[in-house]
C-alpha positions as CSV (number, residue, x, y, z in Angstrom):
1,X,108.4,98.7,118.2
2,X,106.5,96.6,120.7
3,X,104.0,99.4,121.2
4,X,103.3,99.4,117.5
5,X,102.7,95.7,117.5
6,X,100.3,96.0,120.5
7,X,98.3,98.8,118.8
8,X,98.2,96.8,115.6
9,X,96.9,93.7,117.4
10,X,94.3,95.6,119.4
11,X,92.8,96.8,116.2
12,X,93.5,94.2,113.5
13,X,94.1,90.9,115.3
14,X,90.8,89.1,115.9
15,X,92.3,87.4,118.9
16,X,92.7,90.7,120.8
17,X,90.1,93.1,119.5
18,X,86.4,93.1,120.7
19,X,85.3,91.1,117.6
20,X,86.8,88.0,119.3
21,X,83.6,87.7,121.2
22,X,81.7,86.8,117.9
23,X,81.9,83.0,117.7
24,X,81.9,82.7,113.9
25,X,85.4,83.5,112.4
26,X,84.0,84.1,109.0
27,X,81.7,86.8,110.4
28,X,84.6,88.2,112.3
29,X,86.6,88.6,109.1
30,X,83.7,90.1,107.2
31,X,83.1,92.7,109.9
32,X,86.8,93.6,110.1
33,X,86.9,94.1,106.3
34,X,83.7,96.1,106.4
35,X,85.2,98.4,109.0
36,X,88.3,98.7,107.0
37,X,86.4,99.8,103.9
38,X,84.3,102.2,106.0
39,X,87.4,103.8,107.4
40,X,89.1,104.0,104.0
41,X,86.1,105.7,102.6
42,X,85.9,108.1,105.6
43,X,89.5,109.1,105.2
44,X,89.0,109.5,101.4
45,X,86.1,111.9,102.1
46,X,88.4,113.8,104.5
47,X,91.1,114.0,101.8
48,X,88.6,115.2,99.2
49,X,86.8,117.9,101.1
50,X,89.1,119.1,103.8
51,X,92.5,118.7,102.2
52,X,91.4,119.8,98.8
53,X,92.3,116.7,96.9
54,X,89.6,116.9,94.3
55,X,91.2,114.3,92.0
56,X,91.3,111.8,94.9
57,X,89.8,108.4,94.2
58,X,88.2,106.5,97.1
59,X,88.4,103.1,95.2
60,X,92.1,103.6,94.4
61,X,92.7,104.6,98.1
62,X,91.0,101.3,99.2
63,X,93.1,99.4,96.7
64,X,96.3,101.0,97.9
65,X,95.5,100.4,101.5
66,X,94.7,96.7,100.7
67,X,98.1,96.4,99.0
68,X,99.7,97.6,102.2
69,X,97.5,95.9,104.8
70,X,97.2,92.4,103.3
71,X,100.9,91.7,103.2
72,X,101.2,93.0,106.7
73,X,98.5,90.7,107.9
74,X,100.1,87.7,106.1
75,X,103.5,88.5,107.5
76,X,102.1,88.8,111.0
77,X,100.3,85.5,110.6
78,X,103.5,83.7,109.4
79,X,105.4,85.2,112.3
80,X,102.8,84.1,114.9
81,X,102.6,80.6,113.3
82,X,106.4,80.3,113.5
83,X,106.4,81.5,117.0
84,X,103.6,79.1,118.0
85,X,105.2,76.1,116.4
86,X,108.6,76.7,117.8
87,X,107.9,78.1,121.2
88,X,108.0,74.8,123.0
89,X,111.5,73.8,121.7
């Protein structure tokens, strides 16, 4: 489980991935979301052409991925905040 968390953080957590070197947090978030949309579109094209899913919808795929990713990000943020606030007790 710890390996999954480390992989997640190295990609999605702006404190660990290379986007941390960009000083503006708004730009960091924008670039992370732009990369997310790009990769969702890429995997949508893969699904359409290589897997034969001709009825596949890239916007629906992006929406479904957002419905999975956003709660994961929020949960991770809540866990990290709870850990940070209670780590010195």
